[in-house]
C-alpha positions, -999 to 999 in steps of 0.1 A, spaced: 169 31 70 158 -2 56 182 -29 44 155 -43 21 156 -35 -17 133 -12 -35 111 -33 -58 91 -21 -88 55 -32 -86 43 -15 -117 48 16 -139 58 45 -116 51 24 -84 77 8 -61 77 -8 -26 102 -13 1 99 -34 32 107 -11 62 103 -35 91 96 -72 93 86 -98 119 66 -131 113 35 -114 129 38 -80 112 54 -62 82 56 -25 75 60 -15 38 63 18 20 47 21 -15 59 50 -36 38 64 -64 59 87 -86 34 100 -111 -3 109 -113 -23 81 -127 0 53 -114 -20 23 -104 -20 0 -74 -37 -29 -92 -69 -43 -77 -60 -74 -56 -68 -93 -24 -48 -113 1 -54 -132 34 -36 -105 54 -52 -77 74 -38 -45 61 -37 -10 75 -28 19 52 -15 53 63 -11 81 37 22 97 43 20 120 13 1 124 -19 -36 118 -28 -52 85 -39 -85 72 -50 -90 39 -32 -114 11 -40 -120 -12 -10 -147 -37 -18 -176 -17 -31 -164 15 -15 -145 42 -34 -129 71 -15 -103 97 -19 -76 99 7 -48 123 15 -20 130 40 -26 116 74 -56 96 64 -56 59 74 -79 29 72 -80 -9 76 -86 -34 49 -100 -68 62 -87 -101 48 -96 -111 13 -114 -78 4 -105 -67 -32 -87 -33 -30 -65 -11 -51 -58 26 -59 -51 52 -85 -26 80 -77 -41 115 -79 -10 133 -66 24 115 -63 32 103 -28 38 74 -4 16 50 14 28 31 45 11 -3 48 12 -27 77 3 -64 72 -5 -90 97 8 -116 94 38 -105 73 37 -108 35 60 -137 28 57 -130 -9 74 -96 -3 106 -112 11 
């Protein structure tokens, strides 16, 4: 169980840091309602995303794909990405190095 707080990141979206080290951070993002949005953004971290539950329409650069349980993919540094929730669920994201802005 994480000692980090649950933080709202938008309407019906929250995040919680699960594990943290200067070189790596694991974060759960919970989408509680269909249509909830993970806003399009980019950052200098390499990100891997694992779909624990739910369905999402992801935009990664110019690619748009639908993902569901047990799907995973990597987002390179500084590539614009975001998602729309199709079915409520949870994404597990790993960032290297860690996201200092999440602490």
